[in-house]
Structure formats: C-alpha cells, structure tokens
DOROZA-898910 format. One record per residue: x, y, z of N, C-alpha, C in turn. Coordinates in pm, whole numbers, plus 50000, padded with zeros to 5 digits. Layout:
DOROZA-898910
XYZXYZXYZ
...
END
This chain:
DOROZA-898910
570983161811719570863175611764572233180611808
572433193411791573713199611823573593207211954
574633205912038574703213512162575483226412137
574873237612172575583250412169575733254712315
576973255812361577213259412501576583272912531
575753273112637575073285412677574733284112824
575273292812907574973292313051573813301413088
573133306912989571973315213014572283328813073
573553332713073573953345513132574373344213277
574533332013325574893329613464576243335913501
577263333613420578593339113449578573354413444
577883359913345577803374513331577093380913451
576173373413513575443378413629576233376513758
577423370213748578243367913867577683357213959
576973347513901576303337213981576963323513964
578273323213939578963310613913578833300414024
578663304514147578603295214260577283287914273
576263291714198574943285614210574953271814146
574413262014217574313248214166572833244714147
572573233914077571193229114055570293239813996
570813247013899570073258313842569653255913698
569543243413657569243240613516567913246913472
566923247113561565633253113524565773268113505
566543274513588566763288913575567443292013443
568513284513411569213286513284568283284113165
567533273013170566653269513057565593280213034
564993285113141563953295413128564573308413075
565733312113126566383324313080566683323512930
567193312112886567553310512745566303310312657
565323302012692564133300512607563263313112604
563223320312715562373332312721563093344812672
564423344212665565183356012625565393365912738
565033361912860565223370612977566613368313036
567073377613118568393375813177568323366413297
569443359713323569543349513427569123354913563
569613366613600569373372213732567873374913756
567173379813656565733382513675564943369513691
565303359113616564633346113632564973340313768
566233341413810566633336513943565813343214051
565683356314044564923363914146563443359814146
562863358514026561463354214017561263340714084
562113331114050561943317514103562323316714250
563223325414297563553325814440562363330614521
561523339014463560303343314533559263332114535
559213324214430558233313314422558693301514506
559983298514507560543287214581561623292214678
561253300314779562283306514865563103296514947
562503285814988563203276315076564203267615002
563963264714875564813254914808565353259314672
565543272214651566033276714521567433271214492
568233268814596569593263614576569613248414563
568463242014578568373227414564567683223514435
567343233214355566633230614230565203235314239
564563236014124563183240814114562283229214074
561123228514136560153218014104559443221713973
559983217213862559523221713730558173216113688
557663206213758556323201113725555293205413829
555683214313920554753219114023553773229213964
552663230814031551643240513987552203254813990
553053257914087553643271314097554523274313974
555373264713938556253266813823555433267613694
554443259013680553593259213560552873272613548
552423278013659551753291013658552733302113615
553943301513667554983311213629555253310613479
555403298513428555673296813285554483301513201
553283298313244552083302413170551993317713165
552343324313275552313338913278553293345113180
554353337913146555333342713048554983338812906
553933330812886553523327012751553913312912712
554323304612808554673290712780553513281512815
553403270612743552383260412770553093247112787
552693239412888553323226412913552663215612828
553493207912758553043196712677553663184112738
552873175912807553443164112871553783153112770
554773145112805555093133512723554033122912753
553493116812650552473106612668553083092712657
554123091612577554783078812555555903077112657
555823066912746556863065212848558243062112791
558323057612668559603054512606560193066112528
559483077412525559933089012446561213094812505
562163098012419563443103412463563743116312385
564613124212443565033136412376566063132612270
565593131312148566503127812038566473138411930
565283142611888565153153311791563983162011833
564003174211785562953183611824562653192511705
561513199111703561213208111592562333218311572
562583221911447563683231011417563293245711426
562093248511466561643262211485560913263011618
561243272811698560543274711824561493275311942
560913279412055561663280812180561003271612282
561813262912342561273252712432562113251612559
561453249212671562103244512793561723229912801
562723221312788562473206912779562873200312910
561973191912962562223184913087562543170313058
563723166113099564113152213091564333147513234
564533134913252564703129613387565873136613457
565563144213562566563150713644567183163413587
566633168713477567273180313415566273188213331
566513201213323565773209913232566783216313137
566423216913011567313222612910566513231412815
567183240212747566523248812649566843243812509
565843244112423566063241612281565503253612207
566363259712128565973271512051566283268811905
565233268711825565353266311680566193253911648
565903243211720566513230211693567853227711757
568413237411829569703235811896569503234512046
570193224712109570203223912254571113235112303
570593243912386571383254912441571493252612590
572673247912634572863243812772574353242112798
574683237712919576073234812953576343219812947
575283211812936575413197212920574473192712810
574773181312750573933176012643573013165112701
571723167912707570753158512762570133149712655
570693149912537570143142112426570103127312463
568973120912434568803106712460568193103712596
568023113712680567433111712813565913109912802
565293102912899563833101212898563123114812908
562173117012819561463129712810560253129712903
560163140012987559003141813076557953150313006
558423160412935557523169612865558293182112828
557593191812772558263204212735557303215812744
557863227412768557123240012763557413246212628
556383249612555556553256212427556133270812443
556913279612383556643293912396555673298312289
554553303312333553543308212240552643317912313
553013330612318552233340212396550823342712345
550523338912221549173341212168548213330012204
548713318812254547863307912298547333299012187
547793300912064547393292111955548613284311909
548413271811876549533263011846549343256011712
550433254711639550433246211521550663232011569
549853223011522550003208911556550323201711426
551373193711428551683186011309552203172411349
552103163011258552703150011281553603146911163
554513137611189555473133811086554903122111007
554983122910876554503112110790555243099210825
554523088910873555183076510915555853069010800
555493072110676556103065410561557353072510511
557723083210577558873091110536560163083210555
561003083310454562273076210461563453085810470
563193098610465564273108410468564323114310610
564853126010625564933132710755563523136110801
563113130410914561723131910956561353145911001
562293155111007561963168511051561973178710938
562043173810815561963183010702560523188110689
560343201110675558993206810669558103200610563
558653195710451557833190110345557193176910387
557713170710491557173158010536556213159510652
556003171610695555083174110805553653174810751
552743169510827551333170810794550723179510903
550363191610868549833200910966548363197810993
548053196311121546673193911161545913207011166
546573217511214545913230511214546423239711322
545853251511327546153261211430545043260211532
545383255511652544373251911751544643258211887
543613258611969543803262812107544643252212179
545153255712295545983246312370545223233512402
543993234412448543223222512484543003213612363
542613219412252542393211512131543693205412081
544793213012089546093207912043546523195812124
546333196412255546713185112340545863172812311
544593174912283543713163612252544083157312118
544383165412018544803160011888546083152111905
547013157411983548273150412007548023136812073
547173136712175546873124312247546243114012153
545293118212072544603108911982545533103411876
546383111811819547303107011715548343097511772
548823100211894549813091211954549203077611985
547993077612037547343065012075546873057311952
546173063811861545553056811748546503053911633
547463062611609548293061111490549783059311522
550163060311650551563058911692552463068811618
551943080711591552703090911521553413100011620
554533105411578555183115911656554443128811627
553813134311726553003146211709553613157511790
553763169111729554393180411795553423192111803
553483199111914552703211111935553723222411947
553633231911855554593242911852553863256111868
END
C-alpha cells in the first residue's frame, strides 16, 4: 500500500499544535469533511479528553460515525494486520494505538501504519447496504484484482457481518465488507 501524505486539513485550519488527533484526521479525510468541523464535533462528544485522543471503539464514537454513514467492521482474526485493503471505498482504519484513513486503496495520513495489528475499520456506506466479497484462496496473482473476487452479495450490515464471520471461521478466507 502507498502512503499519500495528508494531514486532513489540520494545517489549513491553523491547528498545528494539536497532538493525538489521528482519529480527527482520519474521520476528516474519509468523510470528506473539514478538520475543524470534525474537531468541534468530537470535542463536544469527548470534552474532557479531546487533546489526549479519542476513544475510537467507544459507543459514543461509534454512534457519531454511524450518524455520518459509517459502519464498524471488527477484526475477527487476532493476527490480522494492515497490509492491503480494498482498492475502492473510504475507510477509517483502527490499528493498535492509531487511526488512519484509507481512500481508494491509498493510506492517507502523516504516518504509515502498514503492518500494524488491525482492530477493525469503519466503512463508509450511507445507504446501509454492503457488498461482501472474499478473495479466491487459490489465486496466485494479486489478491485484490477484481477478477479474483467472489462477491457474496449486497447485504444489510447485520447479514454482511455474519457472512464475514462464517467465511473467516469455516474457510479461513479474507472477507471484506465494503
């Protein structure tokens, strides 16, 4: 995966002094919103600790993301790492100690979190329906080429998560919800 330097509009907003803001940057980049508006939103949700980072797996943050059209997809495999991601879509990806944005297959951030343990990701889908696909395990070429994907279908979030869980457990396949 390629890193494209992107501070999410932090410098343009005059917020250079802010630390521990990876979640704010990632949300701004993946949602297409400006840094300052995301900062203000999250400062209202987490007023006491906005300068210490945002609790990205908390119910408050998940509710905020859901209201913007994102759905959280947890990592099921404890050994899963951020190595490759679907080449289409907007994601806020949570790795150990960091949140990063991936937009159309590019890491958009100020640091490269590639290879870090994956906690889960928020996928942007305001309509609430998701394409679920898995990669053909017999594939010997680039595993992210669309011709090697086997699409399970267009499903609701609940059904998509269940299909993902079943495929990971029963077939050890890499299953993506986009």
